[in-house]
C-alpha positions as CSV (number, residue, x, y, z in Angstrom):
1,M,-11.0,-19.3,-12.2
2,A,-11.3,-17.4,-15.5
3,R,-14.8,-16.4,-14.4
4,T,-13.6,-15.1,-11.0
5,L,-10.8,-13.1,-12.8
6,L,-13.3,-11.6,-15.2
7,W,-15.6,-10.5,-12.4
8,G,-12.6,-9.1,-10.5
9,L,-11.6,-7.0,-13.6
10,L,-15.2,-5.8,-14.1
11,I,-15.5,-4.7,-10.4
12,L,-12.1,-3.0,-10.7
13,A,-13.2,-1.2,-13.9
14,A,-16.4,0.0,-12.2
15,L,-14.5,1.3,-9.2
16,S,-12.0,3.1,-11.2
17,A,-14.7,4.7,-13.4
18,G,-16.2,6.2,-10.2
19,A,-12.8,7.5,-9.1
20,E,-12.6,10.1,-11.8
21,A,-11.0,13.4,-11.1
22,A,-13.1,15.7,-9.0
23,C,-14.8,18.6,-10.6
24,T,-12.9,21.8,-10.4
25,R,-14.8,24.7,-8.9
26,P,-14.4,28.0,-10.8
27,E,-13.0,31.0,-9.2
28,P,-14.5,34.4,-10.0
29,P,-12.2,37.3,-10.8
30,P,-11.1,39.0,-7.6
31,P,-13.2,42.1,-6.9
32,E,-10.1,44.3,-6.7
33,S,-9.5,43.5,-10.4
34,K,-12.7,45.4,-11.4
35,P,-11.6,48.6,-12.9
36,A,-13.1,51.8,-11.5
37,K,-15.1,54.0,-13.9
38,P,-13.8,57.5,-14.0
39,P,-16.1,60.1,-12.3
40,L,-17.8,62.6,-14.5
41,P,-16.5,66.1,-14.2
42,Q,-18.7,68.3,-12.0
43,K,-20.8,70.6,-14.1
44,P,-20.6,74.2,-13.1
45,A,-23.9,75.8,-12.1
46,C,-23.4,78.7,-14.5
47,L,-23.7,76.2,-17.4
48,D,-27.5,76.1,-16.9
49,A,-27.7,79.9,-16.3
50,K,-29.2,82.1,-19.0
51,E,-26.1,84.2,-19.2
52,G,-23.8,81.2,-19.3
53,C,-20.3,80.8,-17.7
54,P,-17.5,83.3,-17.7
55,G,-14.7,82.3,-20.1
56,W,-12.3,80.9,-17.5
57,E,-15.0,78.6,-16.0
58,A,-16.1,77.4,-19.4
59,Y,-12.5,76.7,-20.3
60,S,-11.9,74.8,-17.0
61,Y,-15.0,72.7,-17.6
62,N,-13.9,71.9,-21.2
63,D,-10.5,70.9,-19.9
64,A,-12.2,68.6,-17.3
65,V,-14.3,67.1,-20.0
66,R,-11.2,66.4,-22.2
67,A,-9.5,64.8,-19.2
68,Y,-12.5,62.7,-18.5
69,N,-12.7,61.5,-22.1
70,A,-9.0,60.5,-22.0
71,Q,-9.7,58.5,-18.7
72,A,-12.8,56.9,-20.2
73,Q,-10.8,55.9,-23.3
74,A,-8.2,54.2,-21.0
75,F,-11.0,52.6,-18.9
76,R,-12.7,50.9,-21.9
77,P,-10.0,48.1,-22.6
78,L,-9.8,47.5,-18.8
79,A,-13.5,47.1,-18.6
80,E,-13.6,44.8,-21.6
81,A,-10.9,42.6,-20.1
82,Y,-12.8,42.3,-16.9
83,V,-16.0,41.4,-18.8
84,Q,-14.0,38.7,-20.6
85,K,-12.9,37.3,-17.2
86,L,-16.5,37.4,-16.0
87,N,-17.7,35.5,-19.1
88,A,-14.9,32.9,-18.6
89,Y,-16.1,32.5,-15.1
90,V,-19.7,32.0,-16.3
91,K,-18.5,29.3,-18.7
92,A,-16.4,27.6,-16.1
93,S,-19.4,27.6,-13.8
94,S,-21.5,25.9,-16.4
95,D,-18.8,23.4,-17.0
96,Y,-18.5,22.7,-13.3
97,A,-22.2,22.2,-13.0
98,Q,-22.2,19.8,-15.9
99,C,-19.3,17.9,-14.4
100,E,-21.2,17.6,-11.1
101,V,-24.3,16.3,-12.9
102,K,-22.1,13.6,-14.6
103,T,-20.8,12.4,-11.3
104,L,-24.4,11.7,-10.2
105,Q,-25.1,9.6,-13.3
C-alpha cells in the first residue's frame, strides 16, 4: 500500500510539474505610441544663390530653424521613451522564447 501511495504521489508530482503556468506572449508597443519626428524646415532656394536671401526671407528661415530645434528638443525624450519600450519588448520576447524552450524539456 505504501508503495502504491508513493507511485501515486510521484505521478501527481510529475503531472503538476507539466502544468506550469503558460508562457506569456510579449506585446509590442502600439504603433500609435511611436513619436513623429518633426519635419525639417523647407530651405529657401535663395539660400544657395550667389547673392543670398533677402533679409526677410533669411529671418523667416532662421525662425523656422529655431522652431524646428525646439520641436526636436521636445521629440528626443519621447523617442528615448519609445526606444526603452522597444528594448523591453525585445527582452520580453527573449524571455518568452526561453520559457517556450523550457516547456519542451
